[in-house]
Each structure stands twice: as C-alpha cells, then as structure tokens.
C-alpha positions in Angstrom: 25.3 -3.8 -6.4 23.7 -0.6 -4.5 22.6 -1.0 -0.8 21.1 2.1 0.6 20.1 3.3 4.5 17.4 6.1 4.6 18.5 8.3 7.9 15.4 10.5 8.9 15.5 13.1 10.9 13.2 14.6 13.8 13.0 14.8 17.4 9.1 14.3 16.6 9.8 11.2 15.4 11.4 9.4 18.0 8.9 11.1 20.6 6.1 9.6 17.9 4.3 12.6 17.2 4.5 11.9 13.3 4.9 8.4 11.6 8.5 7.5 9.5 5.8 6.8 5.9 8.8 8.1 4.2 11.1 5.3 5.0 8.4 3.0 3.7 7.4 5.0 0.2 11.5 5.6 -0.5 12.4 1.8 0.2 9.0 1.0 -2.4 11.1 3.0 -5.0 14.4 1.8 -4.1 13.0 -2.1 -4.8 12.2 -0.8 -8.0 15.4 0.2 -8.9 17.2 -3.1 -7.8 18.4 -1.3 -5.0 18.8 -3.2 -1.4 17.7 -1.4 1.4 18.7 -2.7 4.3 18.8 0.0 7.6 15.9 2.4 8.6 17.2 5.1 10.6 15.6 7.2 13.1 18.1 10.4 14.4 16.6 13.5 16.3 17.7 17.3 16.1 20.7 16.7 17.6 24.2 17.0 15.4 26.7 15.0 17.0 23.7 12.0 16.9 23.4 12.6 13.1 27.0 12.7 12.6 27.5 9.4 14.3 24.8 8.3 13.0 26.3 8.9 9.3 29.2 7.2 10.2 27.8 4.0 11.0 26.0 4.3 7.8 28.6 4.6 5.8 30.4 1.8 7.0 27.6 -0.5 5.5 26.0 1.4 2.9 27.0 3.4 -0.6 23.8 5.3 -1.0 22.5 6.9 2.2 19.1 8.8 2.0 18.6 11.9 4.5 14.6 12.7 4.8 13.8 15.5 6.8 16.1 18.7 8.5 16.4 20.9 5.3 13.7 23.5 6.8 14.7 27.2 7.8 14.6 26.9 11.8 17.7 26.2 14.1 16.9 23.0 14.6 17.2 21.9 10.9 20.9 20.9 11.1 20.7 17.5 8.0 22.8 19.0 5.3 24.9 21.3 7.9 26.0 18.7 9.7 26.9 16.4 6.4 28.4 19.7 5.1 31.1 19.6 7.6 31.7 16.2 7.9 32.3 16.0 4.1 34.2 19.1 4.1 32.2 20.5 1.7 30.4 24.0 1.6 27.5 25.1 1.9 25.8 27.5 -1.1 22.8 29.6 -2.2 21.3 28.2 -5.3 19.6 30.8 -6.7 16.6 28.7 -8.6 15.5 27.4 -4.8 16.3 31.4 -4.2 14.2 33.2 -6.7 11.3 30.4 -6.0 11.2 31.1 -2.8 11.5 35.1 -2.4 8.7 34.7 -5.9 6.2 33.0 -3.1 6.8 35.7 -0.8 6.1 37.6 -3.2 2.8 36.2 -4.4 1.9 35.5 -0.7 1.9 39.1 0.5 4.0 37.6 3.4 7.5 39.4 4.7 10.5 37.5 3.9 12.7 36.4 7.1 16.6 35.9 6.8 16.2 32.5 7.8 14.4 31.4 5.1 17.0 31.9 2.8 18.2 29.4 4.2 16.8 26.6 2.9 17.7 27.5 -0.8 21.2 26.7 0.5 22.9 23.5 -1.5 26.3 21.2 -1.0 28.4 22.7 -3.5 28.6 20.8 -6.6 25.6 18.7 -5.9 23.1 17.6 -8.0 19.9 19.6 -7.1 16.4 17.9 -6.9 13.7 20.9 -7.5 10.5 21.1 -5.1 7.7 21.2 -6.9 5.5 21.2 -3.9 7.1 23.5 -1.0 10.8 25.4 -0.6 13.8 23.0 0.3 15.5 21.8 -2.8 16.7 18.4 -2.4 20.3 17.2 -3.4 22.3 14.6 -4.2 26.6 13.9 -4.2 28.6 11.5 -4.7 31.4 11.9 -3.0 34.7 9.4 -1.8 32.3 6.4 -3.1 28.9 7.2 -1.6 25.8 8.5 -2.6 24.3 11.4 -0.2 20.9 12.1 -1.1 19.0 15.1 1.2 15.0 14.8 1.0 12.7 17.2 2.5 10.7 15.5 5.8 7.4 16.5 4.8 6.0 13.2 2.6 3.0 16.0 0.3 7.3 17.7 -1.1 9.1 14.4 -0.6 7.2 12.2 -2.5 6.9 13.3 -5.4 10.6 14.8 -5.3 11.4 11.4 -5.1 9.9 10.4 -7.4 10.3 12.5 -9.8 13.7 13.5 -9.5 15.3 11.8 -7.0 14.7 7.9 -8.8 16.4 9.2 -12.3 19.3 10.8 -10.8 20.0 7.3 -9.0 19.2 5.3 -12.3 21.5 7.8 -14.3 24.3 6.5 -11.7 23.9 3.1 -12.4 26.5 2.0 -15.6 25.7 -1.4 -16.2 22.7 0.7 -18.0 20.3 -2.5 -16.5 17.0 -2.0 -17.2 14.8 -2.6 -14.0 11.9 -4.0 -14.0 9.1 -5.4 -10.9 5.9 -6.6 -11.1 3.8 -7.1 -8.0 1.3 -10.2 -7.7 -1.4 -9.5 -5.3 -3.0 -13.3 -3.7 -5.6 -14.0 -1.1 -7.1 -16.9 0.6 -3.4 -18.1 1.2 -1.1 -17.5 4.1 2.2 -16.4 3.2 3.6 -19.7 4.9 1.6 -21.3 2.8 2.6 -20.1 -0.8 6.2 -19.3 0.0 5.6 -23.6 0.9 4.0 -24.4 -2.4 6.6 -22.2 -4.6 9.4 -22.5 -2.2 12.1 -24.3 -5.0 11.7 -21.6 -6.6 12.4 -18.7 -3.9 15.8 -21.1 -3.5 16.8 -21.0 -6.7 16.1 -17.4 -7.7 18.8 -15.2 -8.9 17.8 -12.8 -11.8 14.4 -12.6 -11.7 14.5 -12.3 -7.8 11.2 -13.1 -6.3 10.3 -11.3 -2.8 7.6 -12.2 -0.4 5.7 -9.1 1.6 2.4 -10.0 4.1 0.2 -7.8 5.0 -3.6 -6.3 5.8 -4.8 -10.3 5.5 -3.1 -10.2 1.8 0.2 -11.5 0.7 2.7 -10.0 -2.4 5.1 -11.4 -4.8 7.4 -8.4 -6.4 8.9 -10.2 -9.1 12.3 -8.0 -10.3 13.7 -8.7 -13.2 17.5 -7.2 -14.7 18.2 -6.7 -18.5 19.6 -3.7 -20.9 17.1 -5.0 -22.6 13.2 -4.0 -20.9 11.3 -6.7 -23.3 12.9 -8.7 -22.2 12.8 -8.4 -18.7 9.6 -8.7 -19.4 9.7 -11.8 -20.7 11.5 -13.1 -18.3 9.1 -11.8 -15.1 6.3 -14.2 -17.6 8.2 -17.0 -16.8 8.6 -16.6 -13.7 4.5 -15.8 -13.4 4.1 -18.3 -15.4 5.4 -20.9 -13.2 3.7 -19.5 -10.2 0.7 -19.2 -11.6 0.5 -22.8 -12.9 0.9 -23.2 -8.5 -1.2 -20.9 -6.6 -2.9 -19.3 -9.8 -6.6 -19.6 -8.3 -5.3 -16.9 -5.6 -3.9 -14.0 -7.8 -6.6 -11.4 -7.3 -4.3 -8.8 -9.4 -1.7 -6.7 -10.1 0.7 -3.8 -8.5 -0.8 -0.9 -6.7 -4.4 -3.0 -7.4 -7.5 -3.5 -4.3 -10.0 -6.3 -3.7 -12.2 -3.6 -4.1 -11.0 -2.1 -7.2 -10.8 -5.2 -9.2 -14.5 -6.3 -7.8 -16.0 -2.6 -9.0 -13.4 -2.6 -12.5 -15.3 -6.4 -13.2 -18.7 -5.2 -12.2 -18.2 -3.0 -14.6 -17.3 -5.0 -17.4 -19.9 -7.1 -16.9 -23.1 -4.7 -16.5 -24.0 -5.8 -13.4 -24.3 -4.0 -10.3 -24.0 -5.5 -6.8 -25.3 -4.9 -2.9 -24.7 -5.6 0.2 -27.1 -6.6 3.3 -24.5 -6.2 6.0 -24.9 -7.4 9.8 -21.3 -8.5 11.4 -19.8 -5.3 9.4 -22.2 -2.3 10.2 -21.8 -1.2 6.4 -18.2 -1.1 6.3 -18.7 -3.5 3.1 -20.3 -0.5 1.3 -18.0 2.0 3.0 -15.1 1.0 1.3 -17.4 0.0 -1.8 -18.1 3.5 -2.5 -14.5 5.0 -2.0 -14.0 3.5 -4.8 -13.9 5.7 -7.9 -16.8 4.6 -10.4 -18.9 2.8 -7.5 -22.1 5.1 -8.2 -21.8 3.0 -11.5 -22.0 -0.5 -10.1 -23.2 -0.1 -6.3 -27.2 0.3 -5.7 -27.5 0.5 -2.5 -27.9 -1.6 0.5 -28.3 -2.3 4.4 -27.4 -2.4 7.7 -29.1 -5.0 9.3 -28.0 -5.3 12.7 -30.8 -6.4 14.5 -33.3 -9.6 13.8 -36.4 -7.0 13.4 -34.5 -5.3 10.5 -33.3 -8.6 8.7 -36.9 -9.9 8.8 -38.8 -6.7 8.3 -37.0 -5.1 5.1 -34.8 -8.0 4.1 -37.3 -10.7 4.7 -35.4 -13.2 6.7 -37.5 -16.0 7.5 -38.7 -15.7 11.2 -38.4 -19.8 11.4 -35.1 -19.1 10.1 -33.9 -16.7 13.0 -35.5 -19.0 15.3 -34.2 -22.4 14.4 -31.0 -21.8 12.4 -30.5 -18.7 14.0 -29.3 -15.0 12.6 -25.8 -16.5 13.0 -26.2 -19.1 10.2 -26.0 -20.3 6.5 -29.2 -20.5 6.1 -29.8 -16.0 7.2 -26.6 -15.6 5.2 -28.4 -17.3 2.3 -31.6 -15.2 2.4 -29.7 -11.7 3.2 -27.5 -12.3 -0.2 -30.9 -13.2 -2.4 -33.4 -10.7 -1.1 -30.8 -7.7 -0.7 -30.4 -8.2 -4.9 -33.8 -8.7 -4.9 -34.6 -5.3 -2.9 -32.3 -3.5 -4.6 -33.2 -4.8 -8.0 -29.5 -5.6 -8.1 -27.1 -8.4 -9.8 -24.9 -9.7 -7.1 -26.4 -9.9 -3.4 -23.1 -9.9 -0.6 -24.1 -10.6 2.7 -21.5 -10.2 5.9 -23.4 -11.9 9.5 -21.1 -13.3 11.9 -19.8 -12.8 16.0 -17.1 -10.6 16.1 -16.7 -11.0 19.5 -15.7 -10.1 22.8 -18.0 -13.1 23.8 -20.0 -15.4 22.0 -23.1 -15.2 20.2 -25.8 -18.0 20.1 -23.8 -20.7 20.8 -20.9 -19.3 18.6 -17.4 -18.6 18.9 -15.9 -15.2 18.1 -14.4 -15.5 14.8 -17.2 -17.3 12.9 -18.5 -16.1 10.1 -20.8 -16.7 6.9 -20.8 -14.5 4.1 -23.2 -15.0 1.1 -23.1 -14.5 -2.4 -26.3 -14.0 -4.8 -25.9 -13.9 -8.7 -28.7 -14.0 -11.4 -28.3 -16.9 -12.9 -26.6 -18.9 -10.8 -26.8 -20.9 -7.1 -26.3 -18.7 -4.3 -23.3 -19.8 -2.8 -22.3 -19.5 1.2 -19.2 -19.1 2.6 -18.3 -20.2 6.7 -14.8 -18.8 8.3 -13.6 -19.0 11.2 -11.4 -16.2 12.0 -9.3 -14.9 14.9 -8.1 -11.6 15.9 -9.7 -8.7 17.4 -13.2 -7.6 16.7 -12.3 -5.0 14.4 -9.4 -7.4 12.3 -12.6 -9.8 12.4 -14.7 -7.6 10.4 -12.1 -6.0 8.6 -11.2 -9.8 7.2 -14.4 -10.5 6.2 -14.7 -7.5 4.4 -11.7 -9.0 2.5 -13.2 -12.2 2.1 -16.8 -10.7 0.9 -14.8 -9.0 -2.4 -13.0 -12.3 -3.1 -16.3 -14.4 -2.5 -17.6 -12.0 -5.1 -15.0 -11.3 -7.3 -14.7 -14.9 -7.7 -17.9 -16.6 -8.4 -18.2 -13.5 -11.1 -15.4 -14.5 -12.8 -16.5 -17.9 -13.0 -19.4 -16.8 -14.1 -17.6 -15.1 -17.1 -15.3 -18.1 -17.5 -18.6 -20.5 -17.9 -19.8 -18.0 -20.9 
C-alpha cells in the first residue's frame, strides 16, 4: 500500500499570505489513485528545516510530494536540498531550457542567468512537463521511496499533476489494479446521521471502501473499488451504492463534482421549465448563484429582491393583511411570494426566501427561523420551515442551498408522478 505525505514549501504559506490549496487538490487526486495521505506538512524557505521535514516524511510515507521552491530566485531551494539529501546531481533538462529560452524570445525579454536554474532537474528523474509555466516537475524513485517535485503556482501545478503526475504514479503500481471512485452527494442529512444509518457498511468495508466527508452544509461519500478489471470495479461500486440508496437514497442528489444548483438547472432544462425567485432573507444570493451556472439563461426568467415589506406588497402583491397578521417571516408570506413571483415573471417554478438571519430576532421570531416556498404549475405550493444555526452569512448561505434542494425535490417528485 502506498502512503503519501505532501510537503508544501514556502514561507508565504506560513505567513498566511496565500492559502495551501495545492495539498487539497493533490489529496483529492491521490484518493482516486488509491494512495493514502496521512500528513500535510508546510515548511518555510529554509534548507535545514526542509531537510528535517524530508527525514520525518521518509519515516512515515513511501511517496513524498513537494510543491513549491522550483523557481529562479535564491529562496527557491527545494530541488537543491533534495539533491544534496539523496546524493544526486542536478542537470539541465534541455527540453525545459529550450522552452524557457523560446518564451523569452517570444516575449522580447532578456533572459537572466538565474532563469536557467528552472531547467535543472534531479539526475535520473522522470520529467513532468510544465505546459503552463517554466520549471518542469520531476519524479525520482530511490531507496524504496518516490519523490515528486511540483511547482507551487496552482495554475502550473494542477494541470501538471493531473496530466502527468497521476499517470507517472499509476504506472508504478505493480498490481495493475484499476482504481475506480464514485462520489455520492447528499443534502438534508448531517454527517453523524448519515453515518448512523450506514455504520455497519462502513465497519465492514474493505474493497470497496466508503469514506464520508462533510463540508459547506453538505455530506459526501466517496466509494472506491480496486480490481484488475474496471468493469468489475464499477459493478462493485454499484452493489455498495444500491445498499446505501436503500437506506438514505432520498438524500442523494448527484454524483462527483456536481452541485445542487447544477442539478437544479439540469432538471429544469430536461423538463423544459423556467424558474424565478422572490428573495427577502437572501437578498439575491439565490439568483446570483443560479446565474453562475452555465446554461442558466435558458431556465431563469429573472427575479425580485423584496427586502422591504413595501416591495413585497406593491411589487409581489403579498396581501397587506398577511404582512400585518402573519408577518413577513411566515408560512403564508413565503407561499404568496412563491406563487406571485411565478405569476409575475411567467415562470413555471417560483422559489421564495423569507426569515431571520440576525443578529436580532424579528417579529418575535428567533434568529435562524427560515421559510422557503416552492410554487409549481399544477401542484400545491409547498412551504418548508427551517431552524438554522450559525452566523448571519451561514444562515443565508444554507437557506440558498435548501431552496435549491426543495425545488429539486419537488421537480423530481413531479417527474416521478408523470
């Protein structure tokens, strides 16, 4: 079993000047390869401290991946430090040097001597081309360990690792097993509740494996199977997914890298339906997120941000009686907002958001009280009441996701009824 450690090199990471997104990206890619990642390390531009980090990593991982420190300046010292540690020479990679020289010629700039440093690689290493920058990456196997060096800028590192690094690591797997992964995306159920429902499946896992992950109001399960035959691996995943769906299938909304908004847009397109929104609590966030999805123009009619009661009443025709007796934060108001926005915009689906984001209560209702309405042609309007926790922004963000989820659930229910 391959175990990996990722070492990010750069004092700017320790100073908080940039965020280490590289480790997250590489970990996700390694999971697809069936390589375990047990440690992330960040070390500054100091050769002694980097050497100490390398020695520690060698005791607990057989694949060590470095990001950063391959540039032309004096503080870029990753490959020099590793070369000394492994007793390897640094040699010029002519292909990389030709590419660097061509860049300076093409941009009519003077190439300084330290730019040649970027073409230096560990002698005997497998070169990873840099299609988006200058310094090549490299992979070297020695003394029972694999060392991979990648550039720091994500725009260079991510395509290099995805297009060349993953293939290089996979080619060293003597078992020739195919690693197949599938991510199930859940909404409306917490991580603890999900785990409780499938704990026996998790406890019994071996191949395929089941890995829960919570984040940003959602939960995912990554299913990973290994087999020499990819079709067999896919069938193994199908069996596990079937068992999971029997218990918590109602909370699954999609696979892999999709999102609630992407799935909502997809279903609307398939059904040839349009949508609108009336947003009080969320102040246009739902519409902003929806229009960020490619193809939203074919399903989104437009909407209204109705933060004041005056707009609710005059533009969206919420009854004055409703605002006075039930209040703006109420089931009845959410119902009228959803139905009237759909009528105003001539849309098939209307979604409404009203509630209390805080910091103070409103109309005698506590912070976190949220009403979301979904109106659809030919179906009764549904209003869901939520009691959400967290900061003002967290409540608003979660409300947007719940709005997507409720609309998606109602659309799928409509499809099933047909």
